[in-house]
C-alpha positions, 0 to 999 in steps of 0.5 A: 786210699779207696782204690787200694782198699778196693784192690784188697777186696778184689784180691780176697774175692779172687782167692775166695778167702778171708784167711791169710793170702800168701804171695805164691803157694805151691799147688799139688794136684797131680802125681806128687804123692804117687811118685814120692811113694815110688821113690821112697819104696825104691830106697833111692832117695838121694842123688842117684835114682830114676826120677833124676834122669826122667826129670832131666829128659822132660825138662829138655823136652819142655824147654826145647833144650838139648840137655838139662842137668839138675842141681840142688838149687838155682844158686848152685846152678848159676855158680856151676855155670860160671865155673863151667865158663872158667869164671875165676878170681879177679874176673868180672861179670856183667849183671843187673842190680835189680835181682834177688841177691843169689844172682850176685852171690854166685859171682862172688863164689868164684872170686869174680867181681860183679859190674851192675848194668841198668835195667829197662823199665818195660822189662825190669831186665838188663837194658841192652842200651845201657850194656852197650853204652857201658862197654863202649865207654869202659872196655877194649877187646884185644886177643879175643878178650874183653878188658875193663879199661878202669880195672884192667880185669877181664870181663868174661861173662854177662848174667842177665836175669828175667824178672818175675818170669818176664823176658829181658831183651835177651837176643839184643844182649847176646848180640852185643856180648858176642861182639865184645867176646863175652859169654852169656848165662841167663838167670831164668830162675823165675821163668819156667814156662816163659818164652821170648820170640818162641824160645824158652827163656834160658835157652838163648845163652850158652847156659841157662839156669832155672829154679824149682824153689817152693815159691816158683810156678812149679817146685821140686821142694828145692832144686834148680837146673842148667839147660844148654845145647852144648853137650860138652858143657852139660857133661862137665856140669854133671861131672862137677856136680857129682864131686868130679868123681871118675866112674869106677866100680869101687875106687874113689878118684877125682880129677877136678874140684867138684861139688855136691850139687846133684839134685836128690831123687826125692826132689826130682820125683816131686818136680816131675809130677809138677812139670806134668801140670805145667800146662794147667799152671800156665793157663791159670796164671795167665787167666789171673794176670788177665783179670788183674790187668783189667781190674787195675786198668779201671783203677788207673794203676799200672799193672806190669804186662808182658810186651811184644814177642813175649809169652810170660808165665806171670810168676809174680804179678806186679804193679808199679805205683806213683812213688815210694810213699804210695807204695808204702800205703798200699803195703800197709793196706794189704798187711791190714787185710791179711794179704802178703804183698812185697816191694821189689828187692833192694838194689844189690849195689846198695848192699855193703858187700857190693857197694864199691862195685862198678856200675852204669847209670842206674836211673831205671833201677832206682826208679823201679826199686821205689815203686814196684810191688808184687801181689798174690800170684798163686795158681787158683784151682 
């Protein structure tokens, strides 16, 4: 199709190359080598070192959160957050099927059961209307606890995800969950630098998690973080992430089942340097998204833009095509032009591990699954 060939040509022109174009590559143009060298010279390259504390303080400032606790990756941050809220065996957690599988796997690590709630087409994140409809039909609140009338299990948390750095309607989700006595944890893995109604994503819920994987808008090589305004939860997160060891000059005493989840100093050094460049990264990402939006409007292709009240980091740009057949034509044209594009994730409720889980009507999720494609989104220097 001509418009798809024109799209491939436009992407190659934007990235000024005839070589392979990745979906999202890291950019190192700041103090990365300097800080890494300092870290290596200090010999503190593991989970103790000054860069870990510096990085946490700067994340708190950037996100407007009172506390930040670094973890080895975003998945461990979600797992630890669920643990902090006492999500355990046979509890239930509301989440969405249109997400990366790590969101759902973290629920399973605690022996809990995911319930899949549909998303909105205009956010690709959990739908407040679908959430409320499910809770009205299938739950009852007694003794300040939400119970599932079908399974008789406790629904103790809600885990919405901000897709591709775009905000879901998180304020409405929290309002609904408060009425049903359900805690909210935000999966903001893809949302460093994204805001909704002036607040950084991840800072609405009781806890929020962000990823610093190599494909994110900024990276620590790996890594993730829990952000929160709750000092008690932050202190407990730090304690559990360091094997729940009670501080002592030489004795090894532990008071909980803990985890080896603390981010190494080496990763924090890289992450700190990347965080310093975030204003530039965000500026360049939004310029690229604007160029994409203008181009696709002329091509009569639906580019996924931010909506009212939102300031997106445009981590991964996305287009929404007519149907799966058109999607596959586009993917093949990109492949033949050495451009990496990818379809959105397969719905998690279709995976063999989760295909028996309870869910709401998932019409919007199914519609998006067959039509959404991500296109190259790296920071252009």
